[in-house]
N, C-alpha and C positions, 0 to 999 in steps of 0.2 A: 731169498730162494735158491732153491740147493742148483745144482748145474744137471742133478738127471729131472728137475722138477721143470727148469729154464728147456730143456730138450723135451719136452714133451710137450709146456708152450709153446715153445717153435713151429714143431708140429701142428699141435688146434687152429692155432691164426694161421697154417700156409705159408711161413716167412724163406724164404731162401738166404743164405746166407752171404747173399749181395744186399740183400734190403737190409737183413740185422747190421750189418755192419754200417748201412748207410741212420740208420735209425739209434744208430746207439755213439756213431763215433767213432768209431774204432776202425783199425785198417781188415784186409779183409783175410787179411794172413791168418791174423789175431784172431778173427771170430772163428777159419777155418779148423785153426788146430787148438783152441777149448770146444769147439762142439763137436769136433771127432773124438775126444778126452785125447790126442796127442801131446797135447800139455795136458802137465801131471797135476801142477799147484800153480791156476791163476794169478796172477794180482788179485790184490783186491779189488780196488780200482773198476780192472777189466768185467771182477766181475756185479759192481754192482752197476755199470754204466748195463752192462745185459742186461741184467734183472731189468732194469730200470722199462728200458728199450723194449721188455716183452711186456710189460707191465701197465705198459699206455694205453691208451683209449686213440685209434684213429681217429675224426676225423672226417664224414664223405667227404670234405670242399672244402680248405679255409686257403685266406689270401697270408700269404709272407714277407713282412715287410721287409723282413735281413734281406732283401735278393731281388732290388730299387733296377731300374736301367730307364730311361728318361722320364724318371717320376712315377715308373708305372711298376708295382709289384705283380707278382708272376702267382696263380694261379696257380695250386697244387691240388692233387686230386687220389685220395687213399679209398684202398677198400672199405665200407665200414664190417666194423667186430665186433658178432655177436656173441653177448655173453649167458651165461645161463644162467636159473634162477637158485642157484644152488657157491654162486659166486663169493668171496668171504668179501665184509661186508666192513674196514680196518678203524679203529678208532684210535681215538689218541693216547689209550692206554699198551696199544700194538709198537705208536710211537716213541711212551716213557721206555718201554719194554726194551727195547732195540741195546743192542751191548755198546757199550763205550764207545766210543771215536765213528760211531756208522752213523750220519750224518741220513736223515729221508724228510719231506714232508705232505702232509696230510691232503686234499682236496678230494672232496665230498667218498669218501671212503675210497679212496687209493691210497696208496701211499707209492713218491715218486723219489726212490734214491739219489744218492747229492756222488758225485764225485769228487774227488781231492780237485781242489783250486789246483792253476799251473804259477806257476813264479810270476808267469805277464800277470795275471788276474789277480795274484792277490797285492803284485805294486798294484795294479792300477786304483784295489780297495783301499789301501792305508791311504792312497797316495790321495781317494775323494775325502775322506773319514778327515784327515787331518785339515782339509784347505776348508767342507765345511764348520769339523769343531774348531777350528780357530780363528774363523766367523764370526760365530757364534757366543763364542768367549769376548773376543773383541769388540763389539757391538752389545754387553750385555742380551746378546738374547737368553727367550726363558725355554728353546726346540732343545734338547738332548740327541744324539746320534749314536747306531750303534754297528755293529757290523757282528758277522756269526760269533758263537753261537750266537742268538739273539733272537729270541720267538716272536712271529705276532699272529696271534689269534686272529686273523681278518673278519671274521661277518662281528667277532663278540662271544665266538660263543668255541666249540670244540670240533667243528666239522669244518673248517681251516685250518692249519694251523703250516705259516713258510718261515721260511728264512732268510730272509735280500741282501743283496751284496753289501749293500749298506740301509739304515731306514733311520729317514727323518719323524719326529713327533713331538708337534709344540699346544698340545695341549693334557695337561697335566694326567688326565683322570686315566689315562689312556692307559699310562707307563707303573707296571708293574711290576712287583719283584720277580714274572716269572714270564713277563713281560709284556707287549705291548700289546692289547686289549682290543680290538677295533680296527681302522686303518689310520696308516701312517699320512702324513703329510705330505711328503717325500719316499718314494720306494726305488731304490737303486738296483739294476742284475748286471750284474760281466758276465756275455755272453759265453761260452764254453760249446766247443763244438755235441757235444750231449748231450748241451741244454739247447737248443734254440726252439724246438718246439714246448718246448716249454714257458721262455722266457716270451715269447714272437707270440703266443695263443694264447697256454693257458692260462694263464699267471694274469696275459693282459685282461682277459677277457673278467680275472678274477678281481684284480685291483680296478681294471674299471667299473662296476657294477659296486663294489666296497663305496664307493668314495673317495677315492688316495687320488689327490688335487693335484700330484708330477708322478712317474716314474718315467724313469730314465733307462733305456738298453744302451748298454755300450755291447759293441764289437770289433777284437783289436785284431781280430782277420782285415773286416770291411772298414778298419781304423772311422769308424764313422758311429755316431751315438741317432736313436731315437727319443724325441723329448713327446710324451703325452701329456697333453694340463688338462685341466678344466674348470673353468670359472662360473660358478653356478651351471647353469643348464647349456654352456656352451660347449663343445672339450675342441684341441684344437692339435693336431702334431706336427713340428718341425724337426727337421735331417739336419745332422751337422757332421760336418768333420774336425777331426783331431785336432784337426789347424787353426779351427778356432777357434775361437772363445762363446763357450758355452754361459748364454745368462739360465740361474735357480729360478724358477719361477714365485717360489714360496720370499727369493728375496732376492728383492729390483738391482742389486747394485753386489749379487755376487755371480763372479764369472768364471766360468774354468777353461784352461786351454788344455784337452788332455793330450794334444802336443806335448808339451813339458815334461810329457810326464814317461809314454812307453813309444 
């Protein structure tokens, strides 16, 4: 999305710079400089964060599990956005056609650009991969574990394409050269300032409906982990701190303490 298109999109949605700052996770000053044209050559990460914020749809109301106080989730309300009938519906071919180095996910005809991960983000992802891969190898397990770039065709077709921070597949029939076709057994996402709505809402709903057995949302800022798991028709959600040993549901004797990492 070019800068001029972002400005047009911002006007269409009626977003203020303050709201765009909140949705994108960028400082208000950065948003003001980019949208006013004072910054002549914005960083690629900045443009990606703005593009995704302007492409996202705002739900009328939803629970945001990342802001829990006393066991209660805070209910956020946002104005619904009306889209015209000629809005472009993106396909997997648009993902394949992106320039090298630009990462994005496709969900029901919408593209969501992915910002480059921070040092903390990469450290958590790397340590999670090491812990899970070492466990599988030491126990002679058949499951496979992957980190990005590794694509997941969540519905078994081209309608939903995501790149989780950690993907664990225990059904060998779903692991193909192009990626995982169908729902993995375990998915981990590490939250960044610009991915909160994506991880806590959009992906949560998609992963649950697709049949992912376990979904971890790791929030480094809050130092908490939300674990969504399902066994048959039963679904549970647990919240852990980084200082606790977190049990991996698909492996009864695997426990991970993120406080040892960050």
